N, C-alpha and C positions, 0 to 999 in steps of 0.2 A: 886166594890165588890171584895172581896178577893177570889182567885180561891180555889176550893176544893182540898185537898191533894190527891195524887195518892196513892191508897190503894192496897196492894199486899198480896195475899194469896199463900203460897207454899204448894201444896198438900202433899209433902213428910213430912211436919211437923204437919199434923193433924191426929188424930186418928179416927177410926170408918169407916163408909161407905162413907165418902166424904162430909158429912154435916159439915158446919162451920157457926159461927155467923158472921154477917156483922161486920167488924172492927170498923165501925162508930156507928151504932145504935143497933146492937145485933140481928137483924132479922135473923131467921134461913134460910140459903141458902142451899138447898138440890139439888143434881143432879137428884133426883127422881121427882122433881117438874117440870113437862113438861108443866104445865098450864101457866107459866110465871106470876104467881100471886105475887111472892116475888121478882123476878128479871127478867131482860130482857137481852138476849145476844146481844151485840153490835158488836163484832168483833171476828173472829176466825183466829188465826195465826197458819199456819202449814208449815212444811218442808217436802215435798214429801207426804207420807201417814201418817206422825206422827204429832199429835197435839202438838204445842209448848206453846201456850198461848191462854187463853179465856178472853175476856174483857166483863164484864157484868155491868149492872147498877142496884143497889138496888132500888126497887120501894118504899121502905119506906122512905129512907133518900136522894135518888137520887144521891148517891155517885158512882163513877166509881171504879170498883174493877178489878184488873188484876190477873188472876189465872194462876200460873205457876207450874212446877213440873211434867208435864205429861210425860216427857222423862223417868224419873225414874220409873213411874208407868208402862209405856209401857214395859220397860226391865223386870220388876217384873212379868208381865203376859205372857212373851214369853217363 
């Protein structure tokens, strides 16, 4: 079986409140969805107190998505 591609979302390149479509199936991934209906958090990568990367799985297509760009957002809100 062919491995699924690594999908990456850079938060600094999306508009709005942080919602984005899954790059594979288009399901709406929202940081406000705490029910884990659409996605499941698999791994949290941090350096000190700063979030660096979040690895999630889309529950619709089962693809792994790496979310990056938290550093720029942390600087924006300080």
